[in-house]
VEXBA-141155 format. One record per residue (C-alpha): residue number from 0; chain; x, y, z. Coordinates in Angstrom, 1 decimal. Example, Ala and Ser with C-alpha at 12.3 -4.5 7.8 and 13.67 -1.06 7.14 Angstrom:
    nr   kette       xx       yy       zz
     0       A     12.3     -4.5      7.8
     1       A     13.7     -1.1      7.1
END
This chain:
    nr   kette       xx       yy       zz
     0       A    -16.8     45.7   -229.8
     1       A    -17.2     45.2   -226.1
     2       A    -20.2     46.7   -224.4
     3       A    -19.9     48.0   -220.9
     4       A    -22.8     48.8   -218.6
     5       A    -22.5     52.2   -216.8
     6       A    -22.8     52.6   -213.0
     7       A    -26.3     52.5   -211.5
     8       A    -27.1     56.2   -211.5
     9       A    -29.4     55.7   -208.5
    10       A    -26.5     54.7   -206.4
    11       A    -24.3     57.2   -204.5
    12       A    -21.3     56.0   -206.5
    13       A    -23.1     56.6   -209.8
    14       A    -24.1     60.1   -208.7
    15       A    -20.5     61.0   -207.8
    16       A    -19.3     59.5   -211.1
    17       A    -21.9     61.6   -213.1
    18       A    -20.9     64.8   -211.2
    19       A    -17.2     64.3   -211.8
    20       A    -17.7     63.5   -215.5
    21       A    -19.6     66.7   -216.0
    22       A    -17.2     68.8   -213.9
    23       A    -13.8     67.1   -213.8
    24       A    -12.3     68.0   -210.4
    25       A     -9.0     69.9   -210.2
    26       A     -7.8     68.3   -207.0
    27       A     -8.7     65.5   -204.7
    28       A    -12.4     65.0   -204.1
    29       A    -12.0     64.6   -200.4
    30       A    -13.7     67.7   -198.9
    31       A    -11.5     67.5   -195.8
    32       A     -8.1     67.4   -197.5
    33       A     -9.1     68.6   -200.9
    34       A     -9.7     72.0   -202.5
    35       A    -13.4     72.6   -201.9
    36       A    -12.5     74.7   -198.9
    37       A     -9.7     77.2   -198.7
    38       A     -7.2     76.5   -195.9
    39       A     -6.6     79.1   -193.2
    40       A     -4.1     81.7   -194.1
    41       A     -3.3     83.2   -190.7
    42       A     -2.9     80.1   -188.6
    43       A     -1.6     76.6   -189.2
    44       A     -4.1     74.2   -190.6
    45       A     -5.5     71.6   -188.2
    46       A     -4.0     68.8   -190.3
    47       A     -1.8     68.0   -193.3
    48       A     -2.8     68.4   -196.9
    49       A     -1.8     66.1   -199.7
    50       A      1.4     67.3   -201.3
    51       A     -0.1     67.9   -204.7
    52       A     -3.0     69.9   -203.1
    53       A     -0.6     72.1   -201.1
    54       A      1.4     72.6   -204.3
    55       A     -1.6     73.6   -206.3
    56       A     -2.8     76.1   -203.7
    57       A      0.5     77.8   -203.6
    58       A      1.2     77.6   -207.3
    59       A     -2.1     79.0   -208.3
    60       A     -1.8     82.0   -205.9
    61       A      1.6     82.8   -207.3
    62       A      0.1     83.1   -210.8
    63       A     -1.1     86.5   -209.7
    64       A      2.5     87.7   -209.5
    65       A      4.0     89.6   -212.4
    66       A      6.1     87.8   -215.1
    67       A      9.7     88.2   -214.0
    68       A     10.9     88.1   -217.6
    69       A      8.8     91.2   -218.3
    70       A      9.9     93.0   -215.2
    71       A     12.0     95.9   -216.4
    72       A     12.3     97.3   -212.9
    73       A     14.6     94.7   -211.5
    74       A     18.3     94.4   -212.0
    75       A     18.2     90.8   -210.7
    76       A     18.8     87.9   -213.1
    77       A     15.6     86.3   -214.3
    78       A     17.0     83.7   -216.7
    79       A     19.7     81.1   -216.5
    80       A     20.5     78.0   -218.5
    81       A     18.8     74.8   -217.4
    82       A     22.1     73.2   -216.4
    83       A     22.6     76.0   -213.8
    84       A     19.2     75.2   -212.4
    85       A     20.1     71.5   -212.1
    86       A     23.3     72.4   -210.2
    87       A     21.4     74.7   -207.9
    88       A     18.9     72.0   -207.2
    89       A     21.6     69.6   -206.4
    90       A     23.2     72.1   -203.9
    91       A     20.1     73.7   -202.3
    92       A     20.5     71.5   -199.2
    93       A     24.1     72.6   -198.6
    94       A     24.7     75.2   -195.9
    95       A     27.3     77.6   -197.1
    96       A     28.6     78.2   -193.5
    97       A     29.5     74.5   -193.0
    98       A     32.8     74.8   -194.8
    99       A     34.3     71.8   -193.2
   100       A     31.4     69.6   -194.2
   101       A     31.2     71.0   -197.7
   102       A     34.9     71.7   -198.5
   103       A     34.4     71.7   -202.3
   104       A     31.7     74.3   -202.1
   105       A     34.0     76.4   -199.9
   106       A     36.7     75.9   -202.5
   107       A     34.4     77.1   -205.3
   108       A     33.7     80.2   -203.2
   109       A     37.5     80.8   -202.8
   110       A     38.0     80.4   -206.6
   111       A     35.3     83.0   -207.3
   112       A     37.0     85.5   -205.0
   113       A     40.3     84.9   -206.8
   114       A     38.7     85.3   -210.2
   115       A     37.0     88.6   -209.2
   116       A     40.3     89.9   -207.7
   117       A     42.0     89.2   -211.0
   118       A     39.1     90.7   -213.0
   119       A     39.2     93.9   -210.9
   120       A     43.0     94.2   -211.3
   121       A     44.0     93.7   -207.7
   122       A     47.7     94.4   -207.4
   123       A     48.3     91.0   -205.7
   124       A     45.2     88.8   -206.5
   125       A     46.6     85.9   -204.4
   126       A     46.7     88.3   -201.4
   127       A     43.2     89.8   -201.9
   128       A     40.6     88.8   -199.3
   129       A     36.9     88.5   -200.0
   130       A     33.8     86.6   -199.3
   131       A     30.4     85.7   -200.8
   132       A     27.3     87.3   -199.3
   133       A     23.5     87.1   -199.8
   134       A     23.7     90.1   -202.2
   135       A     25.2     93.6   -202.6
   136       A     23.3     95.0   -199.6
   137       A     25.1     92.6   -197.2
   138       A     28.4     93.2   -199.1
   139       A     28.0     97.0   -198.7
   140       A     27.3     96.6   -195.0
   141       A     30.4     94.5   -194.6
   142       A     32.5     97.0   -196.5
   143       A     31.1     99.9   -194.5
   144       A     31.8     98.0   -191.2
   145       A     35.4     97.6   -192.3
   146       A     35.7    101.3   -193.1
   147       A     34.2    102.3   -189.7
   148       A     36.4     99.9   -187.7
   149       A     39.6    101.1   -189.4
   150       A     38.6    104.7   -188.7
   151       A     37.9    103.8   -185.1
   152       A     41.4    102.3   -184.7
   153       A     43.0    105.4   -186.2
   154       A     41.0    107.7   -184.0
   155       A     40.9    105.7   -180.7
   156       A     41.8    108.8   -178.7
   157       A     38.7    110.6   -180.0
   158       A     36.1    107.9   -180.5
   159       A     33.3    107.5   -179.3
   160       A     33.1    111.3   -178.7
   161       A     33.6    112.0   -182.4
   162       A     30.8    110.9   -184.8
   163       A     32.0    109.2   -187.9
   164       A     30.5    110.1   -191.3
   165       A     30.3    108.6   -194.8
   166       A     30.3    110.7   -197.9
   167       A     28.2    109.6   -201.0
   168       A     25.8    110.8   -203.6
   169       A     22.1    111.1   -202.7
   170       A     21.5    108.5   -205.5
   171       A     23.0    105.6   -203.6
   172       A     21.0    102.5   -203.1
   173       A     18.9    102.3   -199.9
   174       A     21.3     99.8   -198.3
   175       A     23.7    102.7   -197.6
   176       A     21.0    104.6   -195.8
   177       A     20.4    101.4   -193.7
   178       A     24.1    101.1   -193.0
   179       A     24.4    104.6   -191.7
   180       A     21.2    104.1   -189.6
   181       A     22.2    100.8   -188.2
   182       A     25.8    101.6   -187.4
   183       A     25.3    105.2   -186.3
   184       A     27.1    106.9   -189.1
   185       A     26.4    110.4   -190.3
   186       A     25.5    110.3   -194.0
   187       A     26.9    113.2   -195.9
   188       A     25.0    113.3   -199.2
   189       A     26.0    115.1   -202.3
   190       A     22.7    116.3   -203.9
   191       A     21.8    116.2   -207.5
   192       A     22.1    119.4   -209.4
   193       A     20.6    120.2   -212.8
   194       A     21.4    117.4   -215.2
   195       A     24.0    115.8   -212.9
   196       A     22.3    112.9   -211.3
   197       A     25.2    111.3   -209.4
   198       A     28.2    112.1   -207.3
   199       A     30.4    115.2   -208.0
   200       A     34.0    114.5   -207.2
   201       A     34.9    118.0   -205.8
   202       A     31.7    118.2   -203.8
   203       A     32.5    114.8   -202.2
   204       A     36.0    115.9   -201.2
   205       A     34.6    119.2   -199.8
   206       A     32.4    117.2   -197.4
   207       A     35.3    115.1   -196.0
   208       A     36.9    115.8   -192.7
   209       A     38.8    114.0   -190.0
   210       A     35.7    112.0   -189.1
   211       A     35.1    110.7   -192.6
   212       A     35.4    106.9   -192.7
   213       A     35.3    106.8   -196.5
   214       A     33.6    107.9   -199.8
   215       A     31.3    105.6   -201.7
   216       A     31.4    105.8   -205.5
   217       A     28.7    103.9   -207.4
   218       A     29.6    102.2   -210.6
   219       A     26.1    102.2   -212.1
   220       A     23.5    104.3   -210.4
   221       A     20.1    102.6   -209.9
   222       A     18.4    105.9   -210.7
   223       A     19.6    106.2   -214.3
   224       A     22.3    103.6   -215.0
   225       A     25.1    106.1   -215.2
   226       A     28.7    105.4   -213.9
   227       A     30.0    107.7   -211.2
   228       A     33.5    109.0   -212.0
   229       A     35.5    106.8   -209.6
   230       A     38.9    108.0   -210.9
   231       A     38.0    111.6   -210.6
   232       A     36.7    111.0   -207.1
   233       A     40.0    109.4   -206.2
   234       A     41.9    112.3   -207.8
   235       A     39.9    114.9   -205.7
   236       A     40.7    112.9   -202.6
   237       A     44.4    112.7   -203.5
   238       A     44.4    116.5   -203.8
   239       A     42.6    116.7   -200.4
   240       A     45.3    114.6   -198.8
   241       A     48.1    116.8   -200.3
   242       A     46.4    119.9   -198.8
   243       A     45.3    118.6   -195.4
   244       A     46.9    115.2   -194.8
   245       A     43.5    113.5   -194.6
   246       A     43.7    110.0   -196.1
   247       A     40.1    109.0   -197.1
   248       A     39.6    105.6   -198.6
   249       A     37.1    104.9   -201.4
   250       A     34.6    102.0   -201.6
   251       A     33.2    101.2   -205.0
   252       A     29.7    100.0   -205.0
   253       A     29.8     98.0   -208.2
   254       A     26.5     96.2   -207.6
   255       A     25.8     96.2   -211.3
   256       A     28.7     97.9   -213.1
   257       A     31.5     95.8   -211.6
   258       A     30.3     92.9   -213.7
   259       A     29.7     95.1   -216.8
   260       A     32.6     97.5   -217.1
   261       A     35.4     94.9   -217.0
   262       A     34.0     93.4   -220.2
   263       A     32.7     96.2   -222.3
   264       A     34.5     99.3   -220.9
   265       A     38.0     97.8   -220.5
   266       A     39.8    101.1   -220.7
   267       A     37.7    102.6   -217.9
   268       A     39.9    102.8   -214.7
   269       A     37.6    102.4   -211.7
   270       A     38.9     99.4   -209.8
   271       A     41.9     98.3   -207.7
   272       A     44.2    100.0   -210.3
   273       A     43.4    103.1   -208.3
   274       A     45.4    102.9   -205.1
   275       A     42.7    104.7   -203.1
   276       A     40.1    102.1   -203.8
   277       A     40.1     99.9   -200.7
   278       A     37.2     97.6   -201.4
   279       A     34.6     96.7   -204.1
   280       A     31.3     94.9   -204.0
   281       A     29.1     93.4   -206.7
   282       A     25.9     91.4   -207.0
   283       A     26.4     88.0   -208.5
   284       A     22.7     87.9   -209.0
   285       A     22.6     91.1   -211.2
   286       A     25.0     91.3   -214.1
   287       A     26.9     88.4   -212.6
   288       A     24.1     86.5   -214.3
   289       A     23.1     84.2   -211.3
   290       A     19.6     83.8   -209.8
   291       A     19.2     85.6   -206.4
   292       A     20.8     85.8   -204.0
   293       A     24.6     86.1   -204.1
   294       A     26.9     89.0   -203.7
   295       A     30.6     89.5   -203.3
   296       A     32.8     91.8   -201.2
   297       A     36.6     92.1   -201.8
   298       A     39.3     94.1   -200.1
   299       A     42.6     95.1   -201.8
   300       A     44.7     93.5   -199.1
   301       A     44.2     91.7   -195.7
   302       A     45.1     94.7   -193.6
   303       A     42.1     96.6   -195.0
   304       A     39.8     94.1   -193.4
   305       A     40.3     94.3   -189.6
   306       A     41.0     90.9   -188.1
   307       A     38.6     91.5   -185.2
   308       A     35.7     91.5   -187.6
   309       A     36.4     87.9   -188.8
   310       A     35.0     85.1   -186.7
   311       A     36.2     81.6   -186.4
   312       A     33.7     78.9   -185.6
   313       A     34.8     75.3   -184.7
   314       A     31.6     73.7   -183.5
   315       A     30.6     72.9   -187.1
   316       A     33.9     71.1   -187.5
   317       A     37.2     72.6   -188.6
   318       A     38.2     76.2   -187.9
   319       A     37.0     78.3   -190.7
   320       A     37.1     82.2   -190.7
   321       A     33.8     83.9   -191.6
   322       A     32.8     87.5   -192.2
   323       A     29.0     87.9   -192.7
   324       A     25.9     89.4   -191.2
   325       A     24.0     86.2   -191.3
   326       A     25.0     82.6   -190.7
   327       A     23.2     79.8   -192.5
   328       A     22.5     80.2   -196.2
   329       A     22.4     77.9   -199.2
   330       A     25.5     77.2   -201.2
   331       A     23.6     76.8   -204.5
   332       A     24.1     80.4   -205.6
   333       A     27.8     80.3   -205.1
   334       A     28.0     77.1   -207.1
   335       A     25.9     78.7   -209.8
   336       A     28.3     81.7   -209.9
   337       A     31.3     79.4   -210.4
   338       A     29.4     77.5   -213.1
   339       A     28.7     80.8   -214.9
   340       A     32.3     81.9   -214.6
   341       A     33.4     78.6   -216.2
   342       A     30.6     78.5   -218.7
   343       A     31.1     82.1   -220.1
   344       A     34.7     83.1   -219.4
   345       A     35.7     86.6   -220.3
   346       A     34.6     86.3   -224.0
   347       A     31.2     85.0   -223.0
   348       A     30.6     87.7   -220.5
   349       A     31.7     90.3   -223.0
   350       A     29.2     88.9   -225.6
   351       A     26.3     88.8   -223.1
   352       A     26.9     92.3   -221.7
   353       A     27.5     93.9   -225.1
   354       A     24.4     92.3   -226.5
   355       A     22.4     93.6   -223.5
   356       A     23.8     97.1   -224.0
   357       A     23.0     97.0   -227.7
   358       A     19.4     96.1   -226.8
   359       A     19.3     99.0   -224.3
   360       A     20.7    101.5   -226.8
   361       A     18.3    100.4   -229.5
   362       A     15.3    100.8   -227.2
   363       A     16.6    104.2   -226.0
   364       A     16.9    105.4   -229.6
   365       A     13.3    104.2   -230.3
   366       A     12.0    106.1   -227.3
   367       A     13.9    109.2   -228.4
   368       A     12.2    109.0   -231.7
   369       A      8.8    109.5   -230.0
   370       A      8.1    113.2   -229.5
   371       A      6.3    112.5   -226.2
   372       A      9.5    111.4   -224.4
   373       A     12.9    112.9   -223.4
   374       A     15.9    110.7   -222.6
   375       A     18.0    111.3   -219.6
   376       A     20.5    108.5   -220.2
   377       A     21.0    106.2   -223.2
   378       A     22.0    102.8   -221.9
   379       A     25.6    103.2   -223.0
   380       A     27.1    102.6   -219.5
   381       A     24.9    100.2   -217.6
   382       A     22.4     98.6   -220.1
   383       A     19.8    100.8   -218.3
   384       A     18.2    104.1   -219.4
   385       A     15.9    106.6   -217.9
   386       A     13.4    108.9   -219.7
   387       A     10.7    111.3   -218.8
   388       A      7.9    113.0   -220.7
   389       A      8.7    115.9   -223.0
   390       A      8.3    119.4   -221.6
   391       A      5.2    120.1   -223.8
   392       A      3.4    116.9   -222.8
   393       A      0.7    118.0   -220.3
   394       A     -2.1    115.5   -220.6
   395       A     -0.2    112.4   -219.2
   396       A      2.9    111.7   -217.1
   397       A      5.3    108.8   -216.6
   398       A      3.0    107.3   -213.9
   399       A      0.2    107.0   -216.5
   400       A      2.6    105.3   -218.9
   401       A      3.8    102.9   -216.2
   402       A      0.2    102.1   -215.2
   403       A     -0.9    101.4   -218.8
   404       A      2.1     99.2   -219.5
   405       A      1.4     97.2   -216.4
   406       A     -2.0     96.4   -217.9
   407       A     -0.2     94.8   -220.8
   408       A      2.1     92.7   -218.4
   409       A      5.1     95.0   -218.5
   410       A      6.6     96.2   -215.2
   411       A      8.3     99.5   -215.9
   412       A      9.0    101.6   -212.8
   413       A      8.0    105.3   -212.5
   414       A      9.4    107.3   -209.7
   415       A     10.6    110.8   -208.7
   416       A     14.3    111.7   -208.2
   417       A     15.5    112.8   -204.8
   418       A     16.3    116.1   -203.2
   419       A     17.1    119.0   -205.5
   420       A     15.5    117.2   -208.4
   421       A     12.2    116.1   -206.8
   422       A     10.5    117.9   -209.8
   423       A     11.7    115.2   -212.1
   424       A      9.7    112.0   -212.5
   425       A     11.1    109.3   -214.8
   426       A     10.6    105.8   -216.2
   427       A     13.6    103.5   -216.0
   428       A     14.2    100.4   -218.2
   429       A     16.6     97.8   -217.2
   430       A     17.8     95.4   -219.9
   431       A     19.1     92.0   -218.7
   432       A     20.4     88.8   -220.2
   433       A     17.3     87.1   -221.7
   434       A     15.6     90.4   -222.6
   435       A     16.0     90.1   -226.4
   436       A     15.6     92.6   -229.2
   437       A     12.4     90.6   -230.0
   438       A     11.0     91.3   -226.5
   439       A     12.1     94.9   -226.9
   440       A     10.1     95.2   -230.1
   441       A      7.1     93.9   -228.3
   442       A      7.6     96.5   -225.6
   443       A      7.7     99.3   -228.2
   444       A      4.6     97.9   -229.8
   445       A      2.8     98.2   -226.5
   446       A      4.1    101.7   -226.0
   447       A      2.8    102.8   -229.5
   448       A     -0.6    101.1   -228.8
   449       A     -1.2    103.0   -225.5
   450       A      0.0    106.4   -226.6
   451       A     -3.1    107.5   -228.6
   452       A     -5.3    106.9   -225.6
   453       A     -2.9    108.7   -223.3
   454       A     -2.8    111.7   -225.6
   455       A     -6.5    111.9   -225.5
   456       A     -6.5    112.4   -221.7
   457       A     -7.2    115.9   -220.5
   458       A     -4.6    115.7   -217.7
   459       A     -2.5    113.2   -215.9
   460       A     -4.6    110.9   -213.6
   461       A     -4.5    111.9   -210.0
   462       A     -2.4    109.8   -207.7
   463       A     -1.8    109.8   -203.9
   464       A      1.7    111.2   -203.5
   465       A      1.8    109.9   -199.9
   466       A      1.6    106.3   -201.0
   467       A      4.2    104.2   -202.8
   468       A      4.9    104.8   -206.5
   469       A      5.5    102.0   -208.9
   470       A      9.1    101.7   -207.6
   471       A     11.2    102.2   -204.5
   472       A     14.9    102.5   -204.1
END
C-alpha cells in the first residue's frame, strides 16, 4: 500500500492540521468571517459573512424555537405536501399586487374567490366579490371597513356626530378589538354567562340600535372551538327589524369554521344561504390547509362593498382594482391555496377535516376518562376542545399541566376566560392536518407520565398573574 508522510508538526500548517483533526471545525476557520466570534446582534456587521456561515448562525438559533408540529396552540397549518412547497418556492418572488405583470397568479386568485363563493352558497357566485388577504385579521378589518362605510352612507345626516358601534361576543379574536380601536368603533360585547362561552342571539339583538354597523358571528370560537349560532343570530335580527325597522347586517368570522363546516357539517346553515349574511372571511392558512399567510374576504354582492374603498393603480401597468390594507405581498400562498383546492376537491377536504375531527374527539374522550379533568367542549364542531381541572383537584392547575407538557416538547396553551368567567382557566388543544392519532397517543402518554408528579404537589405553583400566560388571544 502507499505510504504517505504526514505534515511537519513543527510547522504552522502542521499545528493547524493537528488541531482541526482533533476538533473538526463546524464552520470556516477564518476568525474574521468564521464562527469563532459571534456577530453583532443590534447593529449591522462591519462586513459580509460567507453564506453558509450566515445560514448556520440563523439556523442554529432557530433550533431553540418550539416544534411547530407539536404546537397544539396554533390554528395555523404546519404541514403541506412537498409539491406545495415546490410551488411556493417557485412563486415566492412574485408580488401579488402586480396583477398586470403576473396575470396568471391574479387569475388563480380570482378562481379561488369563485370557488369559495360557490362553497359558501352565494346566491350568484359569478356576481360575488372578494379578495385574498394576508390572513383573517386583515380580512376582518376589510369586512369591518365595508360595514362602517355603508353605515356612514346611510346615516350621512348624523355622522360624524353619532358614534358607530359593532356588536359581538366577548370571545372574538383580538383582530376585532383592533378594528374597533383603529377605526373608532364602539365595541358592544356580549359577555359569557355560566356554561355559555360565545354569543347569545337575543343578547346581541338587544345591544343593536340605529348606530350599529353590524353583528359579528364567529363560526368557531378560538376559546373553545364552538360554533356560534349564526342562523339564530340572523333570526333575532329579523325579528328586531320587524319591530323597529332596523336592518343590521351580519358578518361571519369563519377564520376556521368556514373551511370546516361546508365539508363535515353540510346541513348547518350559516353562510350566504342566510340573506342577512353580508360578508364572510376565512383563513386559508388555518383549515384552508395552506402555510401562513393567506386569508379571504367575500361579499354577497358588489353593492355590499362600497366602490370608494376599492383603489385602482396603473403605475404598475394595467388598471387593476385592489382592496387591501397592505400593498406588496408574495403570491406564493395564493398559488398554494389554488393547488390545495385542486389537489383535494370537496371529497379530499371532507376526508381531511373529518379525520382531524375524529382525532380531536378521540383525544377529548381520553381526557374525559381521566378524573383530574373536566371537558368544556368535545371537538365535535371545530376539531378543537377545551378542558379544565376537575373541581376537586386542588394541588395543581392547568398552568402546571401546560408547563410540564412544554418540558416534553408539547405546546398546549393555558389561559383564563374573559369577563364574567375570569374564574375559569382552561387548556385548549387544536388538532390540525398532520396531527395524527399516533401523535395523539404520544400526547396522552406524556399526560399520564406527568400526572403522578402533579398529584404529589401540595398546591399549584405560584405564577405572576400580571405577566403573560402561555397563550394570548
